[in-house]
N, CA, C and O atoms as a printed pandas DataFrame, in Angstrom:
     atom_number atom_name residue_name chain_id  residue_number  x_coord  y_coord  z_coord
0              1         N          MET        A               1    0.810   -1.183    0.000
1              2        CA          MET        A               1    0.000    0.000    0.000
2              3         C          MET        A               1    0.863    1.260    0.000
3              4         O          MET        A               1    0.533    2.250   -0.654
4              5         N          ARG        A               2    1.963    1.213    0.736
5              6        CA          ARG        A               2    2.849    2.382    0.773
6              7         C          ARG        A               2    3.437    2.668   -0.607
7              8         O          ARG        A               2    3.543    3.825   -1.015
8              9         N          LYS        A               3    3.810    1.629   -1.310
9             10        CA          LYS        A               3    4.378    1.811   -2.637
10            11         C          LYS        A               3    3.364    2.467   -3.561
11            12         O          LYS        A               3    3.725    3.328   -4.364
12            13         N          LEU        A               4    2.117    2.076   -3.459
13            14        CA          LEU        A               4    1.077    2.655   -4.275
14            15         C          LEU        A               4    0.866    4.125   -3.915
15            16         O          LEU        A               4    0.661    4.957   -4.799
16            17         N          LEU        A               5    0.915    4.443   -2.633
17            18        CA          LEU        A               5    0.759    5.818   -2.168
18            19         C          LEU        A               5    1.938    6.680   -2.619
19            20         O          LEU        A               5    1.731    7.818   -3.040
20            21         N          ILE        A               6    3.137    6.182   -2.545
21            22        CA          ILE        A               6    4.331    6.918   -2.983
22            23         C          ILE        A               6    4.300    7.109   -4.496
23            24         O          ILE        A               6    4.616    8.192   -4.991
24            25         N          ALA        A               7    3.923    6.069   -5.231
25            26        CA          ALA        A               7    3.846    6.174   -6.686
26            27         C          ALA        A               7    2.799    7.198   -7.103
27            28         O          ALA        A               7    3.025    7.958   -8.045
28            29         N          THR        A               8    1.670    7.232   -6.428
29            30        CA          THR        A               8    0.615    8.199   -6.722
30            31         C          THR        A               8    1.078    9.616   -6.419
31            32         O          THR        A               8    0.819   10.531   -7.200
32            33         N          ALA        A               9    1.754    9.805   -5.306
33            34        CA          ALA        A               9    2.241   11.136   -4.929
34            35         C          ALA        A               9    3.299   11.623   -5.920
35            36         O          ALA        A               9    3.285   12.789   -6.314
36            37         N          LEU        A              10    4.208   10.747   -6.324
37            38        CA          LEU        A              10    5.252   11.131   -7.276
38            39         C          LEU        A              10    4.660   11.439   -8.645
39            40         O          LEU        A              10    5.086   12.392   -9.298
40            41         N          SER        A              11    3.687   10.648   -9.091
41            42        CA          SER        A              11    3.082   10.912  -10.394
42            43         C          SER        A              11    2.280   12.207  -10.381
43            44         O          SER        A              11    2.260   12.923  -11.382
44            45         N          ALA        A              12    1.625   12.522   -9.277
45            46        CA          ALA        A              12    0.883   13.783   -9.165
46            47         C          ALA        A              12    1.849   14.966   -9.169
47            48         O          ALA        A              12    1.572   15.994   -9.787
48            49         N          PHE        A              13    2.965   14.823   -8.489
49            50        CA          PHE        A              13    3.977   15.893   -8.460
50            51         C          PHE        A              13    4.606   16.089   -9.836
51            52         O          PHE        A              13    4.786   17.223  -10.278
52            53         N          ALA        A              14    4.941   14.994  -10.516
53            54        CA          ALA        A              14    5.567   15.070  -11.832
54            55         C          ALA        A              14    4.605   15.660  -12.854
55            56         O          ALA        A              14    5.020   16.416  -13.732
56            57         N          THR        A              15    3.328   15.321  -12.750
57            58        CA          THR        A              15    2.339   15.851  -13.689
58            59         C          THR        A              15    2.179   17.352  -13.519
59            60         O          THR        A              15    2.114   18.075  -14.513
60            61         N          SER        A              16    2.116   17.831  -12.307
61            62        CA          SER        A              16    1.950   19.271  -12.089
62            63         C          SER        A              16    3.231   20.043  -12.387
63            64         O          SER        A              16    3.175   21.216  -12.757
64            65         N          ALA        A              17    4.372   19.405  -12.229
65            66        CA          ALA        A              17    5.635   20.083  -12.503
66            67         C          ALA        A              17    5.845   20.280  -13.993
67            68         O          ALA        A              17    6.436   21.278  -14.405
68            69         N          LEU        A              18    5.368   19.341  -14.814
69            70        CA          LEU        A              18    5.565   19.417  -16.252
70            71         C          LEU        A              18    4.305   19.840  -16.998
71            72         O          LEU        A              18    4.241   19.684  -18.217
72            73         N          ALA        A              19    3.327   20.358  -16.320
73            74        CA          ALA        A              19    2.045   20.686  -16.943
74            75         C          ALA        A              19    2.183   21.807  -17.973
75            76         O          ALA        A              19    1.496   21.789  -18.994
76            77         N          GLY        A              20    3.055   22.776  -17.723
77            78        CA          GLY        A              20    3.193   23.903  -18.638
78            79         C          GLY        A              20    4.038   23.592  -19.847
79            80         O          GLY        A              20    3.993   24.338  -20.825
80            81         N          GLY        A              21    4.792   22.541  -19.823
81            82        CA          GLY        A              21    5.675   22.218  -20.933
82            83         C          GLY        A              21    6.958   23.030  -20.853
83            84         O          GLY        A              21    7.212   23.746  -19.884
84            85         N          TYR        A              22    7.755   22.895  -21.900
85            86        CA          TYR        A              22    9.048   23.588  -21.931
86            87         C          TYR        A              22    8.862   25.019  -22.417
87            88         O          TYR        A              22    8.226   25.260  -23.443
88            89         N          VAL        A              23    9.412   25.942  -21.687
89            90        CA          VAL        A              23    9.388   27.354  -22.081
90            91         C          VAL        A              23   10.834   27.786  -22.294
91            92         O          VAL        A              23   11.656   27.715  -21.381
92            93         N          ALA        A              24   11.134   28.236  -23.510
93            94        CA          ALA        A              24   12.496   28.674  -23.822
94            95         C          ALA        A              24   12.795   29.966  -23.066
95            96         O          ALA        A              24   11.951   30.860  -23.006
96            97         N          PRO        A              25   13.982   30.067  -22.494
97            98        CA          PRO        A              25   14.329   31.307  -21.784
98            99         C          PRO        A              25   14.474   32.471  -22.762
99           100         O          PRO        A              25   14.979   32.309  -23.872
100          101         N          VAL        A              26   14.026   33.634  -22.332
101          102        CA          VAL        A              26   14.112   34.835  -23.167
102          103         C          VAL        A              26   15.413   35.550  -22.828
103          104         O          VAL        A              26   15.624   35.990  -21.698
104          105         N          VAL        A              27   16.273   35.655  -23.824
105          106        CA          VAL        A              27   17.555   36.325  -23.635
106          107         C          VAL        A              27   17.539   37.596  -24.467
107          108         O          VAL        A              27   17.450   37.544  -25.693
108          109         N          GLU        A              28   17.624   38.727  -23.800
109          110        CA          GLU        A              28   17.630   39.996  -24.512
110          111         C          GLU        A              28   19.049   40.321  -24.964
111          112         O          GLU        A              28   19.989   40.194  -24.180
112          113         N          PRO        A              29   19.215   40.735  -26.212
113          114        CA          PRO        A              29   20.562   41.067  -26.691
114          115         C          PRO        A              29   21.071   42.341  -26.023
115          116         O          PRO        A              29   20.303   43.234  -25.667
116          117         N          ALA        A              30   22.373   42.391  -25.869
117          118        CA          ALA        A              30   22.993   43.578  -25.273
118          119         C          ALA        A              30   22.865   44.743  -26.246
119          120         O          ALA        A              30   23.003   44.549  -27.454
120          121         N          PRO        A              31   22.606   45.941  -25.748
121          122        CA          PRO        A              31   22.494   47.091  -26.657
122          123         C          PRO        A              31   23.842   47.416  -27.296
123          124         O          PRO        A              31   24.889   47.339  -26.652
124          125         N          VAL        A              32   23.793   47.778  -28.564
125          126        CA          VAL        A              32   24.996   48.113  -29.315
126          127         C          VAL        A              32   25.033   49.622  -29.481
127          128         O          VAL        A              32   24.084   50.221  -29.986
128          129         N          VAL        A              33   26.124   50.233  -29.058
129          130        CA          VAL        A              33   26.276   51.681  -29.162
130          131         C          VAL        A              33   27.057   51.988  -30.430
131          132         O          VAL        A              33   28.186   51.529  -30.600
132          133         N          VAL        A              34   26.453   52.763  -31.313
133          134        CA          VAL        A              34   27.088   53.133  -32.566
134          135         C          VAL        A              34   27.398   54.615  -32.510
135          136         O          VAL        A              34   26.505   55.443  -32.330
136          137         N          GLN        A              35   28.663   54.941  -32.663
137          138        CA          GLN        A              35   29.058   56.339  -32.648
138          139         C          GLN        A              35   29.061   56.870  -34.066
139          140         O          GLN        A              35   29.693   56.304  -34.958
140          141         N          LYS        A              36   28.356   57.949  -34.255
141          142        CA          LYS        A              36   28.254   58.541  -35.577
142          143         C          LYS        A              36   29.427   59.504  -35.764
143          144         O          LYS        A              36   29.632   60.420  -34.968
144          145         N          SER        A              37   30.187   59.276  -36.829
145          146        CA          SER        A              37   31.318   60.164  -37.087
146          147         C          SER        A              37   30.824   61.398  -37.817
147          148         O          SER        A              37   29.890   61.339  -38.616
148          149         N          SER        A              38   31.464   62.503  -37.530
149          150        CA          SER        A              38   31.063   63.737  -38.191
150          151         C          SER        A              38   31.686   63.776  -39.577
151          152         O          SER        A              38   32.899   63.624  -39.720
152          153         N          SER        A              39   30.871   63.976  -40.586
153          154        CA          SER        A              39   31.366   63.962  -41.955
154          155         C          SER        A              39   31.960   65.308  -42.354
155          156         O          SER        A              39   32.658   65.396  -43.364
156          157         N          SER        A              40   31.697   66.353  -41.579
157          158        CA          SER        A              40   32.203   67.671  -41.956
158          159         C          SER        A              40   33.722   67.750  -41.846
159          160         O          SER        A              40   34.356   68.457  -42.630
160          161         N          SER        A              41   34.313   67.047  -40.899
161          162        CA          SER        A              41   35.771   67.102  -40.765
162          163         C          SER        A              41   36.460   66.229  -41.808
163          164         O          SER        A              41   37.578   66.529  -42.228
164          165         N          SER        A              42   35.809   65.165  -42.222
165          166        CA          SER        A              42   36.461   64.269  -43.173
166          167         C          SER        A              42   36.327   64.762  -44.614
167          168         O          SER        A              42   37.013   64.236  -45.490
168          169         N          ILE        A              43   35.491   65.729  -44.890
169          170        CA          ILE        A              43   35.308   66.218  -46.258
170          171         C          ILE        A              43   36.412   67.204  -46.642
171          172         O          ILE        A              43   36.651   67.429  -47.828
172          173         N          TRP        A              44   37.078   67.786  -45.665
173          174        CA          TRP        A              44   38.098   68.801  -45.965
174          175         C          TRP        A              44   39.342   68.207  -46.607
175          176         O          TRP        A              44   40.000   68.884  -47.397
176          177         N          ILE        A              45   39.675   66.990  -46.300
177          178        CA          ILE        A              45   40.875   66.370  -46.864
178          179         C          ILE        A              45   40.732   66.172  -48.375
179          180         O          ILE        A              45   41.634   66.573  -49.111
180          181         N          PRO        A              46   39.645   65.573  -48.876
181          182        CA          PRO        A              46   39.524   65.444  -50.338
182          183         C          PRO        A              46   39.417   66.796  -51.052
183          184         O          PRO        A              46   39.928   66.950  -52.162
184          185         N          ILE        A              47   38.759   67.771  -50.426
185          186        CA          ILE        A              47   38.660   69.100  -51.040
186          187         C          ILE        A              47   40.040   69.732  -51.155
187          188         O          ILE        A              47   40.369   70.320  -52.185
188          189         N          ALA        A              48   40.854   69.615  -50.101
189          190        CA          ALA        A              48   42.199   70.186  -50.130
190          191         C          ALA        A              48   43.050   69.502  -51.205
191          192         O          ALA        A              48   43.830   70.162  -51.891
192          193         N          ILE        A              49   42.903   68.194  -51.352
193          194        CA          ILE        A              49   43.667   67.480  -52.368
194          195         C          ILE        A              49   43.254   67.935  -53.764
195          196         O          ILE        A              49   44.109   68.139  -54.626
196          197         N          LEU        A              50   41.960   68.096  -53.994
197          198        CA          LEU        A              50   41.491   68.560  -55.301
198          199         C          LEU        A              50   41.976   69.973  -55.605
199          200         O          LEU        A              50   42.337   70.264  -56.745
200          201         N          VAL        A              51   41.990   70.853  -54.608
201          202        CA          VAL        A              51   42.477   72.221  -54.812
202          203         C          VAL        A              51   43.965   72.207  -55.153
203          204         O          VAL        A              51   44.401   72.932  -56.048
204          205         N          LEU        A              52   44.739   71.400  -54.456
205          206        CA          LEU        A              52   46.170   71.321  -54.726
206          207         C          LEU        A              52   46.439   70.754  -56.122
207          208         O          LEU        A              52   47.333   71.233  -56.819
208          209         N          ILE        A              53   45.686   69.754  -56.530
209          210        CA          ILE        A              53   45.849   69.206  -57.879
210          211         C          ILE        A              53   45.466   70.248  -58.919
211          212         O          ILE        A              53   46.137   70.380  -59.942
212          213         N          GLY        A              54   44.381   70.995  -58.663
213          214        CA          GLY        A              54   43.968   72.049  -59.585
214          215         C          GLY        A              54   45.006   73.141  -59.718
215          216         O          GLY        A              54   45.257   73.629  -60.820
216          217         N          LEU        A              55   45.612   73.529  -58.613
217          218        CA          LEU        A              55   46.662   74.548  -58.659
218          219         C          LEU        A              55   47.892   74.039  -59.410
219          220         O          LEU        A              55   48.503   74.782  -60.178
220          221         N          ALA        A              56   48.248   72.795  -59.194
221          222        CA          ALA        A              56   49.419   72.229  -59.864
222          223         C          ALA        A              56   49.190   72.124  -61.371
223          224         O          ALA        A              56   50.104   72.375  -62.157
224          225         N          VAL        A              57   47.978   71.756  -61.771
225          226        CA          VAL        A              57   47.689   71.620  -63.194
226          227         C          VAL        A              57   47.603   72.980  -63.861
227          228         O          VAL        A              57   48.075   73.145  -64.986
228          229         N          SER        A              58   47.017   73.948  -63.197
229          230        CA          SER        A              58   46.870   75.265  -63.813
230          231         C          SER        A              58   48.208   76.004  -63.899
231          232         O          SER        A              58   48.378   76.845  -64.783
232          233         N          HIS        A              59   49.131   75.725  -63.038
233          234        CA          HIS        A              59   50.415   76.401  -63.036
234          235         C          HIS        A              59   51.429   75.669  -63.908
235          236         O          HIS        A              59   52.487   76.226  -64.201
236          237         N          HIS        A              60   51.148   74.472  -64.321
237          238        CA          HIS        A              60   52.069   73.667  -65.110
238          239         C          HIS        A              60   52.199   74.232  -66.525
239          240         O          HIS        A              60   51.193   74.476  -67.190
240          241         N          GLY        A              61   53.418   74.438  -66.979
241          242        CA          GLY        A              61   53.670   74.890  -68.335
242          243         C          GLY        A              61   53.740   76.400  -68.479
243          244         O          GLY        A              61   54.033   76.874  -69.577
244          245         N          HIS        A              62   53.496   77.161  -67.471
245          246        CA          HIS        A              62   53.586   78.619  -67.556
246          247         C          HIS        A              62   54.999   79.064  -67.202
247          248         O          HIS        A              62   55.575   78.642  -66.199
248          249         N          ASP        A              63   55.528   79.912  -68.039
249          250        CA          ASP        A              63   56.849   80.459  -67.776
250          251         C          ASP        A              63   56.686   81.901  -67.327
251          252         O          ASP        A              63   55.637   82.514  -67.521
252          253         N          ASP        A              64   57.740   82.429  -66.727
253          254        CA          ASP        A              64   57.688   83.825  -66.285
254          255         C          ASP        A              64   57.903   84.785  -67.433
255          256         O          ASP        A              64   57.534   85.954  -67.323
256          257         N          GLU        A              65   58.499   84.328  -68.552
257          258        CA          GLU        A              65   58.769   85.203  -69.699
258          259         C          GLU        A              65   57.534   85.253  -70.594
259          260         O          GLU        A              65   56.862   84.237  -70.772
260          261         N          PRO        A              66   57.225   86.425  -71.162
261          262        CA          PRO        A              66   56.088   86.507  -72.082
262          263         C          PRO        A              66   56.382   85.764  -73.386
263          264         O          PRO        A              66   57.540   85.530  -73.732
264          265         N          LEU        A              67   55.326   85.399  -74.096
265          266        CA          LEU        A              67   55.488   84.684  -75.349
266          267         C          LEU        A              67   56.006   85.621  -76.436
267          268         O          LEU        A              67   55.640   86.796  -76.472
268          269         N          GLN        A              68   56.849   85.108  -77.314
269          270        CA          GLN        A              68   57.377   85.877  -78.424
270          271         C          GLN        A              68   56.378   85.796  -79.571
271          272         O          GLN        A              68   56.060   84.698  -80.029
272          273         N          THR        A              69   55.880   86.927  -80.044
273          274        CA          THR        A              69   54.932   86.905  -81.144
274          275         C          THR        A              69   55.555   87.576  -82.382
275          276         O          THR        A              69   56.089   88.680  -82.279
276          277         N          GLY        A              70   55.492   86.933  -83.520
277          278        CA          GLY        A              70   55.924   87.473  -84.798
278          279         C          GLY        A              70   57.384   87.873  -84.873
279          280         O          GLY        A              70   58.076   87.916  -83.856
280          281         N          PRO        A              71   57.874   88.179  -86.128
281          282        CA          PRO        A              71   59.287   88.567  -86.320
282          283         C          PRO        A              71   59.570   89.998  -86.092
283          284         O          PRO        A              71   60.715   90.430  -86.225
């Protein structure tokens, strides 16, 4: 009789313990901090390079002496 009583108690406990089924744990991802770089400071380098190339091209081939025209 004791075995039957213990078996009944264990089965009742096991049934109520597993009644809800398996619930997957909810894991929230860690927040990711994204730093936005300022584009105003990085635009000056390409502009300066273009200005320097423009100055070098426009000054190339010019001499200090005026051109000789006609005889």
